[in-house]
C-alpha positions as CSV (number, residue, x, y, z in Angstrom):
1,X,-66.3,42.2,-139.3
2,X,-64.0,42.1,-142.2
3,X,-60.8,40.3,-142.4
4,X,-59.2,43.2,-144.1
5,X,-59.3,45.0,-140.7
6,X,-56.7,42.9,-139.2
7,X,-53.1,44.7,-139.2
8,X,-51.0,42.9,-141.4
9,X,-47.9,43.5,-138.9
10,X,-49.9,42.1,-136.1
11,X,-47.9,40.2,-133.3
12,X,-48.6,36.8,-132.0
13,X,-48.3,38.4,-128.5
14,X,-51.6,40.3,-129.3
15,X,-53.1,36.6,-129.5
16,X,-54.9,35.7,-126.2
17,X,-57.1,32.8,-124.9
18,X,-60.7,33.5,-124.3
19,X,-62.8,31.2,-122.4
20,X,-66.5,29.3,-123.1
21,X,-67.8,27.0,-120.4
22,X,-68.8,23.7,-121.1
23,X,-71.8,23.3,-118.7
24,X,-73.1,20.5,-116.5
25,X,-76.6,20.8,-117.1
26,X,-77.4,18.3,-114.1
27,X,-76.5,21.4,-111.6
28,X,-75.8,24.0,-113.9
29,X,-72.0,24.7,-113.2
30,X,-69.4,24.8,-114.9
31,X,-67.6,21.4,-116.2
32,X,-64.7,22.7,-118.0
33,X,-63.6,25.5,-120.4
34,X,-62.5,25.6,-123.9
35,X,-59.6,28.1,-124.4
36,X,-60.1,29.6,-127.7
37,X,-57.8,32.0,-129.4
38,X,-58.6,35.7,-130.2
39,X,-56.6,38.3,-131.6
40,X,-57.1,41.6,-129.4
41,X,-56.2,45.2,-131.0
42,X,-56.2,48.2,-129.0
43,X,-60.3,49.8,-129.3
44,X,-61.4,46.9,-131.4
45,X,-63.4,44.0,-130.8
46,X,-61.4,40.6,-130.4
47,X,-61.0,38.9,-134.0
48,X,-61.5,35.1,-134.1
49,X,-59.3,32.8,-135.8
50,X,-61.2,33.0,-139.1
51,X,-60.4,36.5,-139.4
52,X,-56.3,36.3,-139.0
53,X,-55.4,32.9,-139.3
54,X,-54.6,33.4,-142.8
55,X,-51.9,35.7,-141.5
56,X,-50.5,33.1,-139.1
57,X,-50.3,30.3,-142.0
58,X,-48.5,33.0,-144.1
59,X,-46.0,33.2,-141.8
60,X,-45.5,29.6,-141.0
61,X,-46.5,30.4,-137.3
62,X,-49.2,27.9,-136.7
63,X,-47.0,25.8,-134.2
64,X,-46.3,29.2,-132.6
65,X,-49.8,29.9,-132.3
66,X,-50.9,26.7,-130.6
67,X,-48.0,27.1,-128.3
68,X,-49.0,30.3,-127.3
69,X,-52.2,29.9,-126.4
70,X,-51.3,26.4,-124.5
71,X,-48.9,28.2,-122.3
72,X,-51.1,31.2,-121.6
73,X,-54.0,28.8,-120.5
74,X,-51.9,26.6,-118.6
75,X,-50.4,29.6,-116.9
76,X,-54.0,31.1,-116.1
77,X,-55.5,27.7,-114.7
78,X,-52.2,26.5,-113.0
79,X,-53.6,27.5,-109.6
80,X,-57.3,26.9,-110.3
81,X,-58.6,23.7,-110.0
82,X,-60.8,23.8,-113.2
83,X,-60.8,21.5,-116.1
84,X,-59.9,23.3,-119.7
85,X,-59.2,22.2,-123.2
86,X,-57.5,23.8,-126.1
87,X,-57.8,23.2,-129.8
88,X,-54.8,21.6,-132.2
89,X,-55.0,21.1,-135.9
90,X,-53.9,18.5,-138.2
91,X,-50.4,20.8,-138.8
92,X,-49.8,20.4,-134.8
93,X,-50.5,17.0,-134.9
94,X,-47.6,16.5,-137.5
95,X,-45.2,19.0,-135.8
96,X,-42.6,16.7,-133.5
97,X,-42.3,19.9,-132.0
98,X,-45.7,20.2,-130.7
99,X,-45.3,17.0,-128.8
100,X,-41.7,18.3,-127.4
101,X,-43.6,21.4,-126.3
102,X,-46.5,19.6,-124.6
103,X,-44.0,17.3,-122.7
104,X,-41.9,20.5,-121.5
105,X,-45.0,22.2,-120.3
106,X,-46.5,19.2,-118.5
107,X,-43.4,18.6,-116.7
108,X,-44.3,19.5,-112.9
109,X,-47.4,20.5,-114.1
110,X,-50.1,20.3,-111.2
111,X,-52.8,17.8,-112.2
112,X,-52.6,17.4,-116.0
113,X,-55.7,15.2,-116.0
114,X,-57.5,18.4,-115.6
115,X,-56.2,19.2,-119.7
116,X,-57.6,18.1,-122.9
117,X,-56.8,18.3,-126.3
118,X,-59.3,19.1,-128.7
119,X,-59.5,17.7,-132.3
120,X,-62.1,17.7,-135.3
121,X,-63.4,14.5,-136.2
122,X,-62.4,15.3,-139.8
123,X,-58.7,15.4,-138.8
124,X,-58.8,12.4,-136.7
125,X,-60.7,10.1,-139.3
126,X,-58.5,11.2,-142.4
127,X,-55.3,11.0,-140.7
128,X,-55.6,8.0,-138.6
129,X,-52.2,7.1,-138.3
130,X,-51.1,10.6,-137.3
131,X,-54.1,10.9,-134.9
132,X,-53.2,7.6,-133.1
133,X,-49.8,8.6,-132.7
134,X,-50.8,12.0,-131.2
135,X,-53.1,10.7,-129.0
136,X,-50.7,8.3,-127.6
137,X,-48.4,11.3,-126.9
138,X,-51.4,12.8,-125.0
139,X,-52.3,9.7,-123.2
140,X,-48.6,9.1,-122.0
141,X,-48.8,13.0,-120.6
142,X,-52.2,12.1,-119.0
143,X,-54.0,14.7,-120.8
144,X,-57.5,13.8,-122.4
145,X,-58.5,14.0,-126.1
146,X,-61.9,15.5,-127.0
147,X,-63.6,15.4,-130.7
148,X,-65.0,18.4,-131.9
149,X,-67.6,18.7,-134.7
150,X,-69.1,15.3,-134.7
151,X,-72.2,15.4,-137.0
152,X,-74.4,12.1,-137.0
153,X,-75.5,12.7,-140.4
154,X,-72.1,12.2,-141.9
155,X,-69.8,10.2,-139.2
156,X,-69.7,6.3,-138.8
157,X,-70.4,6.0,-135.0
158,X,-68.4,2.4,-134.6
159,X,-65.3,4.1,-136.3
160,X,-65.5,7.3,-134.3
161,X,-66.1,5.6,-130.8
162,X,-63.1,3.1,-131.7
163,X,-60.6,6.0,-131.5
164,X,-58.8,6.8,-128.1
165,X,-60.8,9.6,-126.8
166,X,-62.5,10.7,-123.8
167,X,-65.1,12.9,-125.4
168,X,-67.0,13.6,-128.1
169,X,-69.1,17.1,-129.2
170,X,-72.2,16.5,-131.0
171,X,-73.4,19.2,-132.8
172,X,-77.1,20.9,-131.6
173,X,-77.9,20.6,-135.4
174,X,-78.8,17.3,-134.8
175,X,-82.1,18.4,-133.5
176,X,-82.8,19.5,-137.4
177,X,-85.4,17.1,-138.2
178,X,-84.9,14.7,-135.6
179,X,-88.6,14.4,-134.6
180,X,-89.6,13.2,-138.3
181,X,-86.3,11.1,-138.6
182,X,-86.8,7.9,-137.0
183,X,-83.3,6.8,-138.4
184,X,-81.6,9.5,-137.0
185,X,-83.2,9.1,-133.7
186,X,-82.1,5.6,-133.5
187,X,-78.5,6.6,-134.5
188,X,-78.6,9.1,-131.5
189,X,-79.7,6.3,-128.9
190,X,-77.2,4.0,-130.4
191,X,-74.4,6.8,-130.0
192,X,-75.2,7.4,-126.0
193,X,-75.4,3.4,-125.6
194,X,-71.9,2.7,-127.2
195,X,-70.4,6.1,-125.6
196,X,-71.4,4.5,-122.3
197,X,-70.0,1.3,-122.6
198,X,-66.8,3.2,-124.0
199,X,-66.7,5.3,-121.0
200,X,-66.8,8.2,-123.4
201,X,-68.5,11.6,-122.5
202,X,-70.8,13.6,-125.0
203,X,-71.2,17.1,-125.4
204,X,-73.7,19.1,-126.9
205,X,-72.2,22.4,-128.7
206,X,-73.4,24.8,-131.0
207,X,-76.2,25.7,-128.8
208,X,-78.0,29.0,-129.2
209,X,-81.6,28.8,-128.4
210,X,-83.3,27.6,-125.5
211,X,-85.4,25.1,-127.6
212,X,-82.6,23.2,-128.6
213,X,-80.7,23.2,-125.2
214,X,-84.1,22.1,-123.5
215,X,-84.2,19.1,-126.3
216,X,-80.4,18.1,-125.9
217,X,-81.3,17.9,-122.1
218,X,-84.3,15.8,-122.8
219,X,-82.3,13.3,-125.2
220,X,-80.0,12.8,-122.5
221,X,-77.1,15.1,-122.7
222,X,-75.5,16.1,-119.5
223,X,-73.1,18.6,-120.8
224,X,-73.4,21.6,-123.5
225,X,-71.6,24.6,-124.7
226,X,-73.0,27.4,-127.0
227,X,-73.4,31.1,-127.2
228,X,-77.1,30.6,-125.4
229,X,-75.1,29.4,-122.5
230,X,-72.1,31.9,-122.8
231,X,-70.1,33.7,-125.0
232,X,-66.5,33.3,-124.8
233,X,-64.8,35.5,-122.4
234,X,-61.5,37.1,-121.6
235,X,-61.7,35.8,-117.9
236,X,-63.6,33.7,-115.8
237,X,-65.9,36.1,-114.3
């Protein structure tokens, strides 16, 4: 779908959360849902952020987008005892209004421990002071931190595991060549060992084929997410 198909005059009211499950492979149940922003226009397929985010940024409305998705997700799950997460950007972490917004939203919210904020490894490592300050806010609100887009080939395991996080998403692309790369395999073993010692959950993401899913299960992953397991959906049915 071409970006040009997005109406320049779209409203943030048209952006809604779609829910993609993270599965518990030990019993084939949903562990939590990631709430993903989608732009819904009448009689058109939902647009993904890469197709409309440039319009949000042009309007300087990134914070409003984050607030919209968080608020709608929070309302959706308020009376449903299911864990869920939303994504925040570097711009969100730098914006003091987002921290104030989270405090206001979670005042009297039931079981905020169900909520997790997802932040890319790149944004966390390249802006450590900003990340640590934002993580402190989240911890104070009893919500978790998940690191997204972790790549074994490009990330320092020790540096990442030293961060104040609860979970790390490991890309399914780790399977590419792992059988012929002893160093990569040992890095993965080390990641599991250190994550366990730090009480950090590992999640296999970008699972798009059965072969990759089975391989990740054999490597020890209990949690997984990807199109093979489920596409993002507008409801939990």
